[in-house]
C-alpha positions, 0 to 999 in steps of 0.5 A: 123039357118036353112041353116048353114052347120056344117063344121065337119062330124059327127056333126050337128048344130041345133036350140035349142028346149024347151027340150034343154034349161036345157042343154043350161043353164048349158052350160052357167053357165059353160062358165060363171064359166070359165070366172071369177076369183077363188074368184068370182067362190067361191062366185058364189052361190051369184050371179049365179041366177041373171046372169041366170035370165038376160040370160033367158031374152035375150034367150026369145027375151026380150033384143035382137034378138038372136038365140041359137043353140045346137051342137049334134054328129051323135048319137044325143048327145049334145056336145055344144052351139052356141048362137048368137045375134045382138047388137050395137058396143059400139063404132061405134053403127053400128049393129054387130053380138054378140057371146053371148055364145059358149061352148063345153062339156069337153069330146069333146074339142080339136076336132076343134068343137069350131073353126067350131062353130065360122065359123058357127057364121061368116056365121050367121053374113053374112046371117043376113047382118052384117059386124062384130062379137063381143064377150067378153072373160073372162080374166081367160079363156085362152083357149078361148082367144087363140082360138079367137086370132088364128081365128082373133079376136083382142082385142079392149077394156079392162073392168077393175074392182076394188073390193071395200069393 
């Protein structure tokens, strides 16, 4: 991620290091919980470890090329993560930047950090020769969906699910 400037003064986006991985995993977990229904959240102890296992495989480069960045304030406190990867568009098969994770800790929200990290994600895509960026937003995560809509992302498909018991 070197070479990307974070557009907000007082913050820095840097490559994640080994000592950041517990923080990164915690952010991924919280992000997932914001993206599922209340019923699924209540049962997350049944499935969260499987998701985090798959996440660690991707983090280790086992499924796609990706980079994880940690957002810190001037005091070095971790305030969020940005996790970018390269994937194939599900419809056109062109390479696309894929926003695997974006999370700002609760006390730092509402300051424009998410918007600034999206700007860095777009720069990351440009530097990697990618013409588009894709992401998924869980239906219950209204604040994330609102941010993405304000930044020009458009809904392209709908994933539908039915619980069968």
